[in-house]
N, C-alpha and C positions, 0 to 999 in steps of 0.2 A: 504494501499499498505503500510506503514511503516513496520517494521520489529517486532517493540511491537505490531501490533495487533491493534493497536488504533491510530487514527489521532489524533493530538491536534486540540481544535477549535479555528483555528487562519487565519489572513488573511492579505497580505502586497500587499500595493498601491503603488509601486516605478514608478512613470509615467506613461512611457507603459509595466513596468513588473507587473503582479501579482502572487503571490505564496500566497498556502494554507500549512497547517500543519508545519509538521517540517522544511520546507522551510521558510514558515511565523516566526517562532521562532529564526532560525540561519538572518534573516534579522533582528531581533528586537534588535541584538546584534550590527551592523552595523549600522543601521538605527532604531532606536528606536519610532522616531517621524512616519515612515509608517507603523508598525506591531502594529495591533489591536486584543488584547482577552480581553476575558472577557467581551465582548459586549453583552451580554443577560441580564445583572443586569440592562439593560435600556431601556429595550423595555418596552413600553406601561408606562412610567414615565414621567412626568413634569420636565422644567429645573429647578424647585423649590424643586424636590423632595432632601431627606436628601440623599438616594442610589447614587444619580449624584455627590454630592459633593465628598463622600467616593470615589468614582472610580476617582474621577480629583486628590485627594490626591494620589492615589496609583500609579498613572499612570500620571504624570504630564506633560509629554510630549505632550500629545495629548490637542488638542484646542477645547474645547467644545462649539459652540453657540448654541441659542435659534433659534428655527423655529417658525416664527411670525404666521403662517396660525396655529399651532396645540400645539403651546407651550411647545415643544416638544425638545429634544435634536439631536444636528447635529454635527457630524466629519467635521471639514473646514481642509483642506489639503493645498489649494491655496484659493488666493479669486475669482477663479471660478473652484474649484473642492470641492465636501464637499458629504457627505454621511451620511443616515441615519443608526441605529441600525437596523433597519429593513431590509435595501438594504443589510448590509452588513451579517445577518443574510441567506439573500436571495444567495447571492454568497457562502456561504459555502454548503446551499444546495442544489445549483447545483452542486459545485463541489461534493458533495457527492454523489449525483444520477451519475454523470461519474462514481465514483469508481463503483457504483451499476452495472451499463452495460457496464463495462467493463468487470467484476465478471461473468454476467449473457450472454452476447453477445447477448444483446436485448433490445429495447427499454423501460424507464420506465417512466410510469406517474402519477402512484399511490403513495403514501407511507401513512404509521404512524409512527407521531412524535411524542417523547419523550417531556414530560415539567416536572416541578416541580410543585408537588402537591399544593405549595402556590401561585401557579402564580394564579390572580385575573380574571376579566374580561377582564381588558384593556390589560394585559400580553397576555392571550390567543389571543385576536383579532388581537393584530401585531404578532403575530406568522402564522397565518392565512394569514395575508398579505405579509408576508414573502414568505411564501411558495405559495403564486400564483404570486409573481414575479418572482419565481424560476421556473415558469409555473408549479407547481406540486399539482394534484388533493387528498386533505388530507382527509382519508378515515376515521382517528379519531386523535385526539390529545389527548393520553395516559398519564397519569401520568406515572412517572418515579417507584414511589414505586409500584404502581399498577403492570407495566410493570413486574419487582422484581419479585412480589409476583406471578404472573402469571405463568413466567419461572421455579421460585420453584415448584409449583403445578402441572407442566408438565414434571419435570424431578424427582422428587424426594418423590409425593404423591401419585398420582392418574393413569397417564399413564405410562403404561409399556413397554416393546418390543412387544407384540399384542394384549394385554386385559387391561381392567383397572382395578388393582388390588386392590386397596383399599376400591371402589364400591362396592365388594360383600364381604369385612371382616365384620362378626356379631360385633365385639368390636368397629368397630370406626363410631364413630357417629359425633364427631368434633374436632379440632385441633386448638389454636389458637397460633401464631408466628409472634413473634416480628422482623422488618426487621430495622437495625441500618445502615442509609445509609450516611456515612461522607464523600461526595467529595469535587472534587477540589473550590468550590464557598458557597457548603450549608451543611448542614445538617436535613435531615429529618427522624423523628423518625414513623414507619408507626407499627399498630396492624391490624392484618389481622386474619380470621376466616374460618377454609376451613370446608366442608361440604358437603354431598350427597344430594340432593333434587330429587323428582320425579316431573317430569314434564309429560304436557300432548301428546306431542307429541311424545318425545324420551327416555321416561321413567326416570329412576334414572341417574343421570348425577353431575360430580364434580361442586362446584362452591366456589367461595373468597368473603367475604363480608369483604369490609374495615370498621374496626371499629371506629378509631382513630388515629389523625394523628398529629405530635409536630413536629418544623421547626426551625430553625436558619438559616437566610438569608446569613449569612456572616462568620458563624463558617465553616472551612472546611481546602484544604491542602494548597490553595493559603493563608490562614492567617498565615501559619506556615510559608511559604517563606518568606511574607513580614516581620515577627517577625527575623524571623534569618537574612534576608538580612540588616536588620537596626542593629543588632546587631553586622555584618560584619562589615556594616559602620562604626560603632561607635568606635570599635576595630582599624578599618583602619585610622581613625582620630585620635586618640590617639597615633598610632605609627609614624603620618605623621603630624603633627600640623600644618604645614603649607601648606597643600593643604584640602580642603574639598568637599569628595568623594560627598557629597550629590547632590553638584551643576553641577553635569556632571552626564546628562542622560547615556551614553555609559555606564557608569563606575557601576554606579546603575542596569543598565541593564545585566552586567556581571556579579555583584554580587547576581541577581535575579536568575540568571542560579545556579549559585553556590550553593545559598540555595538549590536551587529546588534538585540540585544532594547530597547534604549532607543530606536532609530529605528520600530521598530513602535511602542512604547507612545508616544513622544512625537507621533507621528502622529494620534493621537485626544485626547490630555490636555495640560493647558496646561504641566503639569512634570512631571518625574520623579525620583527619589533612585535614582543607581548604587551599590549595596554590592558592593563587590568583594573576595570571601574568597579567602582565601590566594593571592593574586597570585603570590608570589615566595616561593623558602624561603630560609632563613638556610644559612651554610655551615656554623653551628654545628655539634654533635654534638645537639644538641636544638634541633628543629626549632622556629623561632617562625613565630606565623602572623601576616599584616599583613593590614588592612581597611584601603581607602580610601572613602569616603563622598565623592560627587561631586555635587552638584544644577547641573542644564544648565538653561536658561533655555528660552521656548518658542521650539520649532521652530518656529513658524509667524511668527516675528517676524524683524528682521534682526540675525543674529548671524554674523558674520562668523569666529569663534572655530572652529565646527563645519558650515558649512553650504557647500554649493556648487551652490545651484541658481539663485548667479546669472549660472549662463551655461544656464538653462534657454531662453531666448527668441534662443540662437544658430541652434539648428534651424530656424525660423522664417524665418530672414531667408536660409537656404540651401535652402529647398524646392528650387529650382533653374527650371526652365520653364516653371514656372506664370505668371508675367506675358505670358510669350510668346504664351498665349491669349485673349487682349483680356481680361482680368480687372486690377484695378487693385489690386494689393497680396492683403490678404486680405481684400478687400470681397466678394468670390464667394462665400467660405465660408459656407454654409446652415448647419454643425453642426462642433462640433469634440467628439470622441469621446476620451474617455482610457483608456490600454492601459497594461499593468503595473504593478508592487506599488509601483515609487516614485514614480505619482503620488499617491498617498495621501497623500503628505507636504504639510500644510498650504502650506506658500511654494512651492513648484512649481506649485500649483494658482493661488494668488496672481497669480505671475510670469504664468502663462502667459494666466489672463484677463485681464490686463492688456495682454497683446502682441496678443492677437486681436482685443479689442474686443468681446467677445459678453456678454450678460448672466449667462448661465451655459454649465458647461461638461457635456455628456453622461456618464453614469456608470451606461449601460442595458445593459451588456455586462461580461463577466465580466473583469476585467484580469487574471488568469493563466490563464484556461482558453479565451480568445477566438483565439489564434493556433493550437492544439494541435486546438480543433474544426473550425475551418476546414479544416486539414491533414486530418482525417477525411473531412470534409463530398469535398473533392477526392479523395482514397484513392477512396471509395465511387463517383466519378464515373469515376475512371480504371479500374476494376475490372469486369472481366465479372460478379462475384458479385452486386453490387449493382445496382438501378435509381433514379437520384435525380433528382429535378427537375434540367434543364438549366440551367446558370449560366455564360456566356461570360466569361471571363479574360483583361484583355489587359495582362501584364506588362509593365514596359519594364527597358533594361538601363541601368545607372546610370552606366556608362562608355563612352563612346566609342572605339571601335576602327576601324584604320585600315590599310591595307596601304600599305608604302613602298618603292619600286625605283627602281635607277638606271639609265642608258643612254645608251650614247655617241650624242653630236647632231656634225652638221657644222657649223661656224660658218661665217659669211661667207666668212672669209680661209681658205678650205678646209681648216682646222687641227678636228680632232676633242677634245673636249670631253664629260666625262661629265655627266647630267643629272640631279640627284634632283628624284624624284617620288613625290608622295602621292594617295592616292585613299581616301575616306569608307567604309569598309565598315557600319560600324553608328554613325547617330550617336548622341548623347546623348537618352536617353529614347523610344529605337526600341524598339518593340512586339516581342516575342519567344514565339514561336517564329517562326522566319524563315529562310528562304535566299537567300542573294546569288551570284552571279557576277561575277567579275574577269576580263574579257577582254585579255590582251596582244597587239598585233596588231604591233608591231613587231621581235618576236625573232624568229630562224631559228636558233640555235643555244641550249642549255643556259645558264638563268641563273637565278639566285636573287632573291627575294625575302623583302620581311620583314612580320610579321606585328606592330603595335605598337598600346599605347593612344594615341588622338586628345587633342583638346584638354583638357586636366585644369587648367584653371586657376582655376576654380570651386572646387578644393579650397586649403585654406591652406596652409602650407610644413609645417608638421606633422604635416599629412595624408598630404601627400606623399611626406615619408621613412618615415613608416609604411605607406602603399601598395606599397613594393618597387619592383622591375625594371618599367620601363613599356613594356620590350619580351619580345611573349609567345614569337613563333617565328621561327626563319628556315626557310623553305621552298627546298629546293635540286631544281631540276629535272634530268632528265637523259633523253634520249633525244629531244630537241626537235629537234636537227640532224638526227640519222637519220631521223624520222618525215618531214621534208622531202627529204630526200633520197631516200627511198624512194617519195613521193607528190611526185614534182618535176611532175608532169603535172597536176594539179590547183591550182585557187584556194585559198588559204589563209585561211580565217576568223579567224584567230586560237588565241591559249592560252586557254583555258578554265579558271580556279580557282572549283572548286565551292564555298562555306562555308556552314557551317547553322550556328545556334544554335538547342540544342533546348530544351525546356521547363523544364531545371535552368538555362536559361542559360550553358554551356558552349558553347564557340566551336571546332569542328572542321571541318578540312578535309578533305571528302567525297573529291574526284577533282581531278585535274587531265587536260583531254584536249587535243590537236592536233584542230581541225576542219578539215577540208578539203571541198572544193566542186566539183562539173565538171558539166556539161551533156551529159544523154543521149539520144539520139533514140530514140524508139519507133516502130520501124513496124508500121503498120497490116495488123493481120491479116484476112485475105480472110474475109468470113463466108461459111458456106455456104447452101446453097438453103433448108434450114429455117429458118433466121434468119431470113432476108430474107421469107421469106413469114410470118414472127412480127412481124416490124417492119410488114410491109402492111396485116396485119389488126389491130394495135395501134391503126395513125394511122387507121382507118378507126371503129375504135369509141372511142377515147381521144384522139381528137385529136392524136396524138401524144405520146409518153412521155418522159421521158429516157432518154440513152442509156445502155446499162450503164456507158462511162466515166463520166458524169457520176453518176450513182449513185456509182461508189465515190469518187468525187470528193468528193461530198457528205459518205460515210462517212466519210471522213479526216478532214476538217473539223474534224467531230461527236468522233471521236474526239482530237483536237491539242485542241479546247477542254476534254475530260475531263483529259486528262494535263498539261493547263498548272496545272487544279485541284491535280492529284495532287501536282505538284513542290513545291507552298507546303508538302507537307507535313501537319501534324496539326492546323494550324490552325481554328477553329471560331467564328471569330471573323464569319464573315458578308458580311465587306468586304473585296472583290478587291483595292483597290488595296495595301493593308497585307500581303496574303495571296502577293503574288505575286512569285515571284522577281527581281533585279533585275543587270542585266548593267552593270558599267562599263566605257568602253572606256581603256584603259590603255594605247595608242598614242598617238602626235602624228604633224600633217602633217610630212613629213621637210623640216628647215632651218625650219622656223616655230614657236617657244617662243612666241610671245604669244600663239596661237589655242590652245587646250585640245581635247583632241579626248575627250574625257569627254563618255560617252554614258550615258544611263540608259536603259536598256528590261526589256521584259521578258525574261528567258530564253528562250530557244526549250525548246518543252514536249519537241522531239525530244531533246534532250541527255538527258535522266531515260531514256527508255526505250531509246536508242539502246546504254545500257552493256550489252549482254550478255556477251559474250564477251571474254577476252582482246585479240584480238586487233582487228580493224576491223570493219565495217559500211558498208552502203550502203544507200541510203535514201532515196526519194524527196521532194521538197519538198511543203511542206504547204500551205495554203488558199491561197498567193496566186494560184498555179499553176492551182489547180483550180478559184477563180472565174473566170478568165480565160477558162478551157478551157469552163466553163460557160455564159459570155457568149459564146463563137465558136459555138457550138453551139446556142443558141436559136433563130437563123431558120434552122435545118433542120427544127428538130420543127413549123415551122407549114406548111412547103414539102409538096408533094404526092410521095406514096410513090416514085416514080420517081423526081424529080429528087434527092428525101431522099440514096435508095441510092447514085444517081452521084454526087453531090457528096462523099459519104462515102467512097467509093474512089478519087476524082482526089484528095481534099484530103489535103495532108502535115502531120500531126500536128507541133506545136510542140516542139520539147526540153526535157526537162525537167532540172532540176536536182535533182543527190542529193548525199547528205551523205556523208562518210568521217569517222569517230572514231578518233583513236588514240591509248591511253591512252598517258600519262607517267610516266613511275616518279620520285616525289618521297622525299627525305628530309627530313624534321622534325630541327630541333634547339628542343627548349625553354629558353628566354631565363630566364625567372622562377623560375620553383622547379622542378627537374627531379622528374617523375613517379617513382615507385616503380619499379623492375622487375618483372618477375612471377617472379621468384625468391626478391624481398624480400618481395613480398608474399603469397607461398606460405609465406614463413619467417613470418611476422605472423600469417596465419593457425592457423597449426601452434602456435606460442608462445600463443593465445590458446584455439583448442580445448582445449591441454594443461591451460591455469588454469582452464578452464569444467569438464573432467571430475576436475582435483584438488578443486576448489568441491563438485563433486556426492559425490564420494568422502568429503568430509570431512564435509560433511553426513548422507553415510548412515552413518557410524562415530557421528558425535554423536549421529542419531538412536537407534541400536542399545544404544549407552552409556545413555543416558537413560530407554530401554526396562529395559536390565535393572538398572540403579540404582533404578528406581521399583518392579521387580516385588519386588525384594530388600525394600526399606521397609515396601510394602503387606504382603507374604505374612507379613513379621516380626510385623508389628502384626493380621491376621488369625487368628496363633494364638492370642492372649489375648481374642480373641472368643467370645462364648457358643456362637452357633450353630456354629463351628468346633470347638471343645471339644465338643459333643455329639456329634458325627457320629467321633471320631478319639480313637485312646488316648496315654496319655504316652509312650509309646514313641514312636508314629509321630510325636506333634507336635518330641521329642526331637531324631528322625533330624532331619525337617526343619530345624527352627533351627539344627543343627549347619553343613548342607549350607549354609545363606544366611549364617552366621556367615562361613564359609570363603570364601563367594565376596564378601561385603562386603568383608574382609580382603584379598585378591584384588583389590579394583577400586581400593583405596586405594594398596598398593603398587605393582602393574603393571597395572593397567585402564588408567592414564592412557596407556599406550604401546604397547596392546594391538591388532592388526587389526582389524578388521570382523567376518570370521568366525569369528575365535577370542571374540568378543564373543556374536557371534549362538549359537555354541553354546554356551556358557554359560548363555545364557537358556533354549535348549530340553532341557539338561540340567535343569534346576531346574523347569519348566512340567511335564517328564515326571513326576517326582518326585512334584509335587502335584497331580498330574491326580487322582487317586482322590479325594483328601480334597474337592478343590475342583467335583469331581462329584457327591459325595453331597450337600454343602451346594446344590448350584444343582437336585437333583430335589426337596430337601426346600421347598426354595422354590417350586417350581410346583407340589407335589402341591394346595393348598388350591384353588386358580383351577382346575384342571385336572376335580379330580374335582366340583366345585362344578359344573362347564358339562358333565359329562358328567350328574349327576343330575337336571339339568335338561332336558336334551336326553330322558332316560328317561321323564320325568313328562309331559311333553308329547308324545313318541309314544305312551305309552300311552291319553292320553286321547283325541289322533286318533283312534287304531287303535279306540277304544270306539265314538266318534261316528260312525265311517264305517260300523260293521256296524249301524248302528239305524237306517240307510238305508232307507227301502222299498224291495220286488225292484222295483215299477215304476219308481223315481227312482234306483236305483244304479247309479253310475257306474266304478265297480272291482268289478274279478274278483276270483274267492276266491283264485284264485292270489296275487294282487297282496298281499290283505291276510294272507294264510297268510305272505308273503316277510316281511312287514313283522311279524310278530307274530314269528315266528321272529328275528328282528333282534334285538327287543328282549330277548326272552329268553335269547338268547346273550349279549348284551352284561351283562346283570344278572347272570349266572352268572358270567362272566368277570370283572366287577369283585369280585364276593364274594369267590369264591375269590383272589384275587391280594390282595386285602385281608390274608384270613386269612394267607395265607403271609406277606406281607410284614410282620405283625404277629411274626410268630414271630422275625422275624431282629432282632440286636442292631442299634444305629443305626451302627456302624461297620462292619459287613458290607456289602457290594454288594445296595443294593436290586433286588429283581423289579420292583416297581413302576414303572414308568418314564414317565415323562413323554410322550415318541415316541410310546410304546404307547396310552395312552389318547388321544391327539391322532388316532390311526390309526383307533380305534374310534367315537371321536365323527365323524369324518368319513363311516365304512361307513353307522353309522346315520342321519345327517343326508343323505347319498345316497339311501335309500329314502323318508324320509319328505317331500325335496322332488319326488320323482319325482312320488308319487301328488299333493303339492298344485298342480303343475304340471299333472297329468291333469285336475285338478278346475277349474282355473281358463280354460283352454282345452274344457272340454267342455258341450256345448250340451243345455241344457234340450228334453227331451221333448216335441213338440205333443200338444195334446189332443186327442181322436177326435171330430169333428163329429157332431151326432144326424141330421143329415138326410144322413148321405152313405149312396151308393149300396152294398145290402149284399152281400158276398162270399156264395162258397158254400156255405149252411148247413151241407152235409156234412162239410165240409173242420175240422178242429182248427187256429186261428192259431197255436198255439203249441205242434202235433205235432210238424212238421218244417222246418226251415229253410225249405225249398224256398216255403211258405206266405210267408213273409215278402217273397217278391219279389213281392207283388200292393199295390197301393198303394190304396189308396182315392180312387177319380177324384175331380177338381175338377170342376166344372159339367158332370156329366155325362160326360165324357171318360176314357178308358182311358189308362194310361202304357203301353206296350210295354216298352221296355227302361229302365226306373230304374235298371241299374246303369253306365247312361253317363251319366247328369245326375252332375255334381260338387256336392259339398254349396255351399253359401253359406258356410259356414267350416270351417276343418280344425282339430284340433289338430296341433301340428308332427309333422313325416315322422316323424321319430325314434320318437315316442312312439308314434303310430298303427303303426309297424311292429312297436314291442315289443307293443304290444297283439293284433294282429294272430296275432303268431307265438305266443301261450299258446294254451292247449289251453281250447275252450269260448268264444272270444271271436267264433265266426262269425257266433254269432247274435243278439248284441248290434249288432256292426258291420254284418249285413247289414239288422238294423233304422236306424241312423242314417241308411247311405244310401237305403234308402226312406223313410224322414222327412223329409230332406235332399232328396229328388230329388222328393217331393210339393211340398216350398213352394216351389221352384224355378219347376216347371208352373207354379203359380198366381200367380206373380209374371210368369211371363212371358206365362201368357193375357189377363191385366189390362194 
């Protein structure tokens, strides 16, 4: 909505007024305590997080208190009014949805939301909670850097106007691009590899893979503005020692706004003068206005007083696993693309250009809108309402995740001790979405394990403190011992925990199952006589086909392959290795600590299909036994019929393995930041809905008050205009003026507190009073134009009628009835116009007029309809053909115009007579409605038969030729 094509993420909450975007920023100057910005930094963080203290130091005017239930942060506006960061974000999302609905002109329920790549699990869950508070269905949380990479790939690499042009380039194999994103609050550096891959279903498709990510949570445009603000405050205090500008929140808010303007101007200019008017007010009864003039040096020169770009190359050194791919440093980077508004600062570009060693930096994408446009493309790809060219996106998890558990082991001296084990679940930069399975082989009773973050040594100590808790979830399993007791006759295959990291990068534990296995012998069923006869005939003609058992086995094998692919979830990458679920054996050989029994194997596809009911399910083992059975039965296919039948009857079938899956009850304890309870979520949703309803009611009331006030002022002005005075008496104007004055006085005294209904009733009363006056003025305004149109139509209709009557009888296409109807309409309209004008001239201007514009429009429409009917008939009429001189003569004793029957005789063409000319359709006809209207009129039979006969003659000639 703002002219700059971007809306600041800000919200102000002042009593009964709520503002967003630039309106909230304007409120931050007048009332800094009620304007909130950069609250996204507080999502998913406890009150003791260092980032919370940093936010408090940056914005000391806000009161941050502790949520006793979740140990998180709450903004307290008053003893009874408080909001969480999730609720603040929910307000902004709801406002953004309103802007999108206004543009799209339809309701919006689904969304793709961009988040920073460094958001951990708690922060991502907090964003999902905020979206739920705004009643939005999140299709995906996409990382900012991934959305930017997608937008760049769509616009500049692969997707052209009508075709994918780099897919067919023979020299294109892959391209490595670095995206350096310095926004308002943080900096993220990402290395992306673009390449083409072949998929099974769609052929060759473009793909982007996130290779490495480095970030700084606090380096951005805000940090520059805060440094500039502090620098300006220092200069102001030096010029005015008696006043400390830092103790005045409004003054500091004005300095921050001026710092933002300076940063923008100095990005394109050598220097600039900052003039700070009315920064601080004196405490004296007479306010003194102070002014401070500050001249800043070049922003693209080294000035330690106001710059923070010395940290701009830190992200480049922490890109992550990029060197592990065989590249030496940043030499493998083909291009560096700038993203984010803060990258416009010349010093940032200078430091970055020196660090990457490139000749120039890429500036060919919109630094502000690239992430939003990439999210739009992804939303269109996920939505069923749009069809876009496929683009495979392989995002990567920045932080590794592992499973930790303890187990009793027996030492050499027969004593028992606890063994601490770790198993990597998702490595750093592991692609997602992805499913994993952890198998615990040595547990026969209830136990618990922990899901924690893995090795985070690549983070600095400050980043680790900001990161928060490294422990994600404690999982307690109940019912393990009962499952073993219940299925003591079965062989245990372990306890399997199924994990899923979805498209949003959020980890969840889907289910835990206890898997058992046993051998079951299948009895060979006796074949019927018809079956044996069928097998004999098949072997004679087909050389022996696969037995029904073999066919079933092959079908099972194919089905298992499909389920294995389905188990991987919604991956569209086209590479099976990364898509398939992985199983990690969490057990060890008993008494041996040196050898680890970790196993990385593909998760059984049957596990996904086996979970159907709460209880258990028996299922035959898959393709291995099937293949063995198929191999054993191959010799029997090539043997003779008698031998094959005999061997099948005598052969004992090998036992099959059957799986049994028992669902295990699990209890989850979140250790990082507790999730919102369902009641808390509903309470927050209700709170936001009430705020939205209040805003809508406030907008409706303001609209009603503005309408009433504007009507009063406009009507008071109209009473002195000449055209209104001409159609009204002095008494009428005085009555209206009196009512308007009373309404104006009421607006000034009581209108500011009046309800919406009262304002609307007041406006309706005034409009009813002035209705007759406005009607008379409006009618007189319309008369000249309407009467001129009517007069013009009468003249043209008269000329048309005169010309139609002058057409010779042999060429006449209009009937007498039609011409008479038009003449009658012209005469009636002329008489009505003359009589109504004469009657209107007898009335005074202050009386209700009898000549109404709607009546004139009705007369114009009626007359125009008659004229248009005849014009359309003339347009589609067919000229009558001239008779040939050598045509065969008809009976001389009959008059051709005496009776309609003689018209049925058509002059023969080339010596042949037509038997039934009525059956031959004319080559061209006027519209059906017009033809029906003509035929229904009296006296039109003769003309219609003539036209049919002539058309039939022409058609006959064409057929004979």
